[in-house]
N, C-alpha and C positions, 0 to 999 in steps of 0.2 A: 504494500500500500504506499502511496506517496502522500507526503504532508502537504496540505493546502498552503499556498503562499499567504492567504488571508486566514489568520488564526481563528477568526470568528466562525468559520465554516467547520472547523474540526468538531465542535459540539454536535453538529448534525450528522457527521459522516463517520465517526469513530466509535469504538467500543468504550466501555467504562475504563478499562485498562488495557492498553495495546502497545505492541512493538511495531514500529514503522521502519521497514527497510534498513536494518543495521543500526538505527538510532536507539537510545536507551528506551526502556519502557516509559509510558507516559500515562498518567491518570487524567481522564477527561471528565467523568461524571461529578456532579456536585457532591454526591455522597462519598465516592471514593477519595476525592481530594480532601474533603473535610476529615475523613477517618485517618488519612496519612498524616496530615499536619497537626492533628491533635494527639498523635502518638509518637512524640519525639524519642522515646526510649527505643522504639523499633525502627523509626525512620529518622536517622541522623541528618543534621544539616552540615556536618563537617565534610564537605565534598570537594573543597578547593584546596590546592597546595599553597595558595596565597592566604595571608592573614585577612580574614574578613570579620570585623567586629561591628555588631554582635551576630550577624546573620550566619557566620560559619562556626558558631560555638554551640555547645550542648550543655545541658545540666547546670551544675553549680556555677561553672565559669560564665555560661551565658546569662544566668540570673544575676551574677555580680555586676557584669558590665551593663546589663539591661537596666539595673537599678540606677547606675551612674548616668546612663543616656536619658532615661525617662525623666530625670530631674531637669533636663534642658527642654523637654518636648511636651510636658504635661499641658492640658488645655489651659489651665489658670496661668501657666508661665508664658505661653505664646500669645494669649489673648491681647495683652497690651501692644503687641506688634501691629495691630490693625491699622492704626493711623499712619504708621511708616509705609505699609503696603498700599494704603490708599494714595499716598503721594507717588509711590513708584508707579502705580497703575495709571495715575493721571499724567505723569511724565511720559509714559510709553504711548498713551493714547494721543497725547498732544503732538508727539513726534512722528505720527503716521504720515506717510506721503499722501498728497491729494490725489487719490486714485479710486476708481470705482471698485476695483478688485484688490482686496487685502488678503495676504496669506495669513490665516489665523494662527498657524504653527510658528512660522519664523518671524512674522512681523508683529505679533501680539504675544503669543505664548512664550517663546524663547527669550525675548528681551525682558519680559516681566519676570520670568523665573530667575534669570541670572541677577537682575537688579534687586529683586526681593531677597535672594540669597545673600547678596552683598550687604543689604541693609540689616539682615538678621545677624549675620556673623561678624559684621564690621570689617570686611575685606576692603581693600582699596577700590574706590569707584573706577580707577583707571584700568582695572582688570576686566571690565565689562565686555569690550569688544573681543578680547582674547577668549573669554569664556563662551561668548555666543558662537564664535568660530569652533570652539572645541565641541560644543553640542552638535553642530553640523557634522564634524569629523567623527565624533563618537557614534552617531547614528549610522553613518556610512560604514564604519568599521564593524559595528555589531551586525549590520545587515549582511556583510561579506562573510561572516563566520570564519574569517581567516585569523588564526591564532597570533601570527605576526602583527597584523594590523591592530588587533585589540590589545596586545601587549604594548605596542608602541604608544597607543592612545592613552593607556593606563599610566604609562611612564611619564608622559607629558603632564597628565593631571596631577600625579604625585609630586612632580617638580613644582607645579604651581602652589600646591599645598605647603610644601617645604619653605618656599620663598615667603609665604605668609607667616608661618609659625616660628621660623628660626629667629627673627628679631624679637619676638615676643618672649622667648625663653629668657632673655636678659633684661628686657624692657617691657614688663607687663602693662597692659592698659585695661579699660573697663569693657572691652568687647567680649562677646560670647566665646570667640575663638581663644582669646586670652584666658578666660575662665577655664576652658577645657585644658589648655596647655598646663595650667597650674592646679588642676583638680587633684585632690588627695582623698576623695570620698571612698575610693577603693582600698584605702589604707596604705597607699604608696603612690609615688609619682608614676605617671603614665610614661611609657617609653615612647620616643619619637615615632617608631613604626605603628604603635597602637594609636597615637593621635592622628596620624595620617590616615589609618584605616577607619577610624570613627568619622572623620571629616569627609572621607571618600564616600562612606555609607550615607551620610546625611545629604550629600550634595551631587556627586557625580552622576549616578543613575537618575536622580530626581530632577535634574535640570531638563533633560529631554522628556522625561515622563510628565513633568508639570506642563511643558509646552503642548504635549499631546493631549493631556487632560482638558486643558483650556479649549483646545480646538474641538474636542468631542462634545464638551458642554455647549459651545456656541453652535455647533451643528444641530444638536438636539433642540436648543431654543429657536433656531431658525425654522424648524418644522412646527413650532407651537407659538405663534404670535401672541395668543391669549396669555400664555404662561409668562412671556416677556413682560407684558403689561401688569400682570399680577405681581411679579417679583419687583418690578420697578416702583410699584406703589408701596412696597414694604412687606417683608416677610420675616418670620423669626429665623434665628439661626438653625434651629431644629429642622424647619421646613427646607431651608437652603441646603442643609446637609443631606437630607433625604432625597432631594431632587438631584443634586450632584452625584450622590452615590448610585442612583438608578440610571442616570445617563452613562455613567462609567461602567455599570453592569452590562448595559446593552452593548457597549463598544469598549472593552477593557483594554487599555494600552499595556498593562502589566501582564505579560503573557505567561511566564512560567518561572518556577524555581526548581532546583535540584534537591534531592534527597538520596541517601544511601541506606540500604537495609542493614540492620545490625544482626539480624537473624533470618532464618528461613520463615517466610510468612506467606499468606494467601490473601489477596485483595480482589474482590469482585470475581472470584473464581480463577484468578491468575496466580500462579506460583512465582514468587520472587525469592531469589536465592540471597543468602547472607553475602554482603559485599557488592550486591548488584545496585547500580544507580538507576533512578527513575526520576521523571519530571512530574511535577503537579502543574497542570495547565489551568491557570486561573481564568483565562478568557473563555475557555470551553465550559469550565465549571459554572461560570456566570451566565452561560447560554444554554444550560442543560434543560431540555424540554420536560424532564421529569420534575424539575424544581421550579420552573418559571413558565409564564406565558412569554416566550422569549423576546419578542420585539414589542411587547405591550409595555407602555410606560405606566408603571404601577409602583411608585416609591414606597408606599406603606406596605402593601401586600407582599412585595418581594424582599423587604429589608432582612428578614430573618435568615435567608439563605445567601445573601449577598456576601461574596468573599473578595471584593475588590481590594480591601486592605489586608487580606490574609486572615488567618484564624490561628488560635492556639498560642503557645508561648513565643513564637516567632512573628506574630501579627505586627504589622507595620508600626514602629514606634513614632513615626512622624505623621500619623493620620490627622491629628488635630491641626498641626501646622499646614499641612497640604490643603485640607478643607478650607482653612482660613484664607490661604493665598488664592485658591480658585474662586472662593465666594467674593473676596474683595475685588479682584480683577474684573469679574463679571458684573458685580454691582456698579463699579465705576463706569464700566462701558454702558450699562443700561441707563445710567443717569444722564448720559449724553446722547446715545444713539438707540436705534433698533437694528437688529442684525438680520441679514437675509443672505442666503447662499446665492452665488452667481452661477453655480454648476459649470465653472470654467475649467481651468487646468488642474482639477483635483487629482490627487495621487495618493493611494493607500500605501501604508507601509506594508512590508512583507515579513514573514516569520524570519528570525525570532523576535522582530520588533512588531508592536501592534499600533492601532490608531491610524492617524493620517500623516503622511509625509508632507502633503500640501493640501490645504483646505481654503478655497477662495470664498470670501464673504464680502458682502457690501454693507457698510455702516451707513444707515439711513438717518436723517434728522428726526427728532422727536415729532410725533404726529404723522409721520409718513406711513403709507400702507406697506406692510411687510408681505402681503399675499401677492 
């Protein structure tokens, strides 16, 4: 069997757990994915030869680092960032070119993701162009599945992180990055490779993913003009989060993660050997017809089975921050415009990346017809 280039299709065409043409086993169904990620004793996350904190850790070590990281990402900690993100979103929107067709990914999502990250972590504003270019190059490298390209792109990013943290080791300031560099909550100083790994986890993958998420939400809203009007008039954070989560369930840019079996086990009737790697396919799990009316927009009804942010001990620690960023960006846009797709030079990403590579939208003045 061949893997679909569009990961959304896999939910409709594959088995609950199946092996595709020499690739590792992959869990597609909502039930299979959730059973795997909620059993870390059987399905370890320690699958990479590289240091990955906290994603690549298990057990007590994972819990210790997760406690440290959660202190920076708790909802009450990130909530005060809203005003900073509002300014970032306003700056991005004001800088848009006077064009009927705007690429929601690279002209709205990517600049906002990069500048919001800089505002949060206190990185130099001058890094923004370099980071936006890195997002483009990283997506290209990931798409290629070429280990040499992905290794080089990772090396470039690690160099950027080291350039930020090295001066802070001798000259701390009040930024979040400096707080992390000098964090002692784990009972000791963090080693430089650990700091780099944590910052990479917080930022590298999330820059491209945030851009993709914003595009997915804008696409969803372009199909529902009445929802744009409703949100523009004011909605609670809870309602915003439910709406964002449902748009991302329908078109989940976070495609998959790896696990490795620690013992012989059976999932959905498939035998998995000790030491065998498998992938949990989030995009497919979020489009499982046994768990959802797949393309129906039902935020409340679908919430309980939604795994956009993962589940279990390795659920995304940055969920609150990411939802805040997406909400603020879209709120600021709807305070100025209404959004409509142009159906122009749109281009989907392909596996192992999800979402849109390019999504053209038109930003209409308030009061204009979106239909």
